[in-house]
N, C-alpha and C positions, 0 to 999 in steps of 0.2 A: 295414848293421849286422846282424851275425849272432850270436845269443845262444843259449847252452846253459844251461838252468835245471835244476839238480838238484833234483827235486821231493821233497815230503814223502811219508811212508808211510801217512798216515791220510786217510780220505775227507774229513772236515771241513777238515783242513789244506790238502788239494789244492784244495778249493773256494775257500778264502781266499787261495790263491796267484793266483787269476785277477786281482785288482786290480793285482798286480805286472805281469802280462802287459799289462794295459790301460795301465798307466803307461808301460811301454817303448814301446808303440805310439803313445801320445800324443806322446812325444818323438821317436820315430823311426818315422814312419808306414809306411815300407817295410821295417822290421826283420823278419827271419826269426827266429822263436822256436821252438826245439825243446826238449822237456822230457824229461829222463831220469827215468823213473819206473817203478814196478812195473806189470806187465801189467794188473792189475785196474783201473788208473786210466784205461785207454784210453777207456771210454765217457764219462767226465767230460771228458777233454781233447778228444775229438771234438766236444763241445758247447761248447767255448770257441773262438770264431772267431779269437782272437788267436794261437792255437798252430798252427804249421805241421805239425810232426811229433811223435809220441811215439817216443822211443827206449827200448825195454824194458830195464830193469835186470835182468840175468841172475842176479843174486845176491839171495837172499831177505833180508827184513828181519832184522837182527841177525847176519847172516853176514859174515865178513870176506872170504874167498875172494880172496886177492890176485891169483892167476893170472887169474881171469875178469875182474876189474876192470882189470888191466893190458892184457889183450887188447882189451877194449872201448875203453880210452883210446887205445891205438895205432891202432885202426881209425877213431877219430874225428878223427885228425889231418888226414885228407884233406878234412874239412868246412871247415877254416880258419875256425873261430869267432873272433869278435873278443873276446867276453867270456863267462865262465861266472859264473853266480850260484848259489851253493850255499845252499839254504834250511835243510837240517838242520845241526845244530851238531856232528855227529860227525866224528872223524878220517877214517873210511872214506869218508864222502860226498865228501870233497875229493880223493880219489885219482884218479878218472877224469879230471877236468879237468886235473890236473897232468900225467898221462901223455899226455893229448891235446895238451899244449903250447899250451893256450889262453893268449894273452898277458896278458889281464886276468882275474884270478880273484878274485871278490868273495864275502865272507861274514863273518858275525860270528865273533869270537874264540871258539873252542870247545876241543875236545880236541886240544891240541898240533898245531895246524894251521899253525904258522909255516913258511914256505917253500912249503907246498902252496898257500896263498892268498897273493897278493901285494897284494891290496886288502883287508887285514884290518881290520875295524871293531870297535870296543869298544862293546858295547851299553849304552846308558843306559836302563834300564827305566822310569825316571820320564818320560823324554822320549817313549818309545814303549811305553806300557802295553799296547797291543793287538797281538796276533799279526799282524793285517793291516797295521798300521803298520810292524812290523819287516820284513815281507816287502817292502812298497813302498819303504821306505828303501834297501834294497839295490839297487833299480833306479835310484837317483838318485846323483849325485856325492856323495862323502863330505861330511857336515855340511850338505847342502842341506836347506832346510825342506820338510816334507811339503806336498802340495797342500792348499789350504784345505778342499776337499771331496774326500775319498778316493772313488775309484770303488768301487761295490759289485759283488760277483760277479753275473753275469747269464748263466745258461746258456741256450742255444738248444736247442730240441727237434727231433727228427726226426719230421716229421708222418707220413711213411709208417710209421714204427715205432709211433707212437701208434695209428694205425688197426689195424695188425697186432696190437698188444698187446691192444687191446680185444677183438678176435676171438679171440686165442690164449687169453685167460683168461676168455672169455665174460662180459665186462663191458659196461655201457652207462652213459651219462650222462643218462638220462631223469630222474633225481632228483639233487639236489645231493649232492656227495660229501664226507664228512668223513673225512680220512685220519688214521689213528692210527699214530704211529711209537713203539711202546712198548718197543723194545729200547735197549740201550746197550752197545757193545762193551767199554767201559772197565770195567764191573762193576756189581753190583746197587745200589751206593750212588748211581747215577744214574737208577735206574728207578722211576718212579712206580708204585704198586701196581696190579695188573691189575683189582682190584675197583673202584678209582677210575676207571680208564679205562672200564670197563663201565658205570658209573653215568652218566658223561658221554655215552657212546655211546647209552645208552637214552633219554636226554633228547632227543637229536637224531633218533633213529629214530622217536620219537613225533611229531616234526615233519615226518615223511615224507622224511627224508634217508636216504641209504645210507651204510654205513661200509666203508672198505677198510683192512685192517690190513697194514702194511708192516714188513719186517725181514729179517734173515738166517735161515738154517736154525736157528741157536741160539735164535731168538725164536719158533719155531713153537709150543712148549708154552704160552708166555704168550699168544700170539695166540689159540690155541684156548680157553684159559681165559676170555679176554675174550668171545669169541664165545658160549661156553656160558653166560656169566653174564648176558647180556641176556635179556629176556623171550622165551619160545619163539616168540611170534607175530612177533617181529622178526628172528629168526635168519637167515631167508632173505635179508634185506637187508644181512647182514654177510658180507664176503668176506675170507678170510685169504690174503694173497699172500706171507706171510713164508716165506722159504726157497724160494719157487717161481719168483720172477722173477730175471732177470739184472739187473745194475746198470743197464744201458741201459734195460731195460723199466721198472724202478722209477722212474728219472728221468722218463721220458716219461709214465708213468701219473700220477706225482705232479703233473705240470703240469696235470692235469685236476681237481685237488682244489678244491672251493669253499672249504675251510678245512683247516688241519692242526694237530693237537696232537702235540707231540713232547717226548721227553726231550732233554737236551743230548747230541746225537749227530751222526754224519755226515749222516744223513737230514734232520736239522733244518737243517743248512747247505745241503743241496740244495734243500729247500723254500723257504728264504729266497732262494736264487739263482734260483729260479723265480718269485719275487715272489708267492708264495701267502700269503693271510691266515694268520697263524701265531701259535700260543700255545705257549710253551716253558716247561716245568716244570723248575726247578732244585732240586737237593738238595745233594749233596756238592761240587758245583762252583759257579762263579760266572760271571755274564755280564761280569765285569770284564776278561777276557782274550780270550775267543773268543765274543762275542755274535753272534746272528743279525744280518745287516747289511742286511736289507730294511726298508722303511718300515712295512709293514702287519704289525706284530707286537705282542704283549703278553708280557711276562716275568712269571712267577708264581713266587714263592719266599717262604718264611717268614722267612728271615734269623735263624734261631736262633743262640744264642751259640756253639754247637758247629759251625756251618757257615759258610763252606765249609771242609771238612776235606781235600778233594781225595784221599780214600781210595777204593779200589775197593770195600771193604766197610765198613760202619759200625763205627768202633772202639769205640763205646759199646753196640753190639748192639741198638739200638732203632729206628734209621732214622726218627726222629721228623720230620726235616726233610722227608720225603716222605709218611710215613703220616698226619701231622697236617695236610697240605695237602689240604683237602677238595675234592671234585668241584664243589661250588657255586662256589668261588673260580675254578676253571678255566672253568666255564660262564659266569660273569660276564665273564671276560676274553675268552672266545670271542664272546660277544654284542657286546662292545665292538669287537673287531677286525673282525668281520663288518659292524658298523655303519659303521666307517670305510672299509671296502673300497670301492674305486672300480673293481673288476673290471679290474685291469691285465691286458692280454692278454699271454700268453706268446709270446715270439718263436720262430718255427719256421723250420726250414730243410729244404728238400727234399734227398734223398740225391743 
């Protein structure tokens, strides 16, 4: 069994695709799974033991570029895949498998994909409310029931890179690590205020923890505001890694966290897949579609009448769903999740 999966374009979605890969391997233990995905996803796919190869999508997200897609599809004919599973619902995402002449091409009905997909499924959102369920269902015969217990994402880390990253960023694990993931690529309506993050950080710094701030280059200003907002005597125990780490380094360093607080973001899904004790703050979005899938988690949200709105910016211009969610509520959730923690070890792999 040789399968090409056309992967999603977002970090969290790629993490949630891993249960599909696990399901394929459960049914076909010797299956070869290759994933067609953007180049940024390589560090994630390398940490999924079910994946044989990543095939880099040469076309940027949102670009059609028929010539490049056709050339890639033609080049993949020699691989003789048995099946393609197309996770995005777009027309363009189904082109490469069709040009590659993969005999079975599976996906949900989306943008005019008749003919491109020959195993076209009609999505029942009531039957599959979660994104992970929709992904896994595509790896099963049409109308098959889902497994009673869906596999959860489980990333393995590169121990050599863990050691190298600690040295590279001059970090240590002499004290427990509270990881804060204060960014959200989607927009400000998913970001808990930095002063609230700083208040929680101060509480745990006073307990002799250290704080590592994770995020992209866009999150550097917010991370610095958090660092500056903690009492001056603790600031040396706060390290901002936002915008400084590669994705590979961020994954491996997050595996060292004693606990994680995050917005609804890609890093949240990575922390969950590393089985870290996790508190997730929800504002404009809902855990009803893409929740963290680990066991050691607490979800904190106010559930105001105006949320979830699923907007990038607050349409009412007050952001009360996050501003009124107080640090004490998150601290209580963090205490609970740490109390339930059984120190699940992170699986590691040597290079």
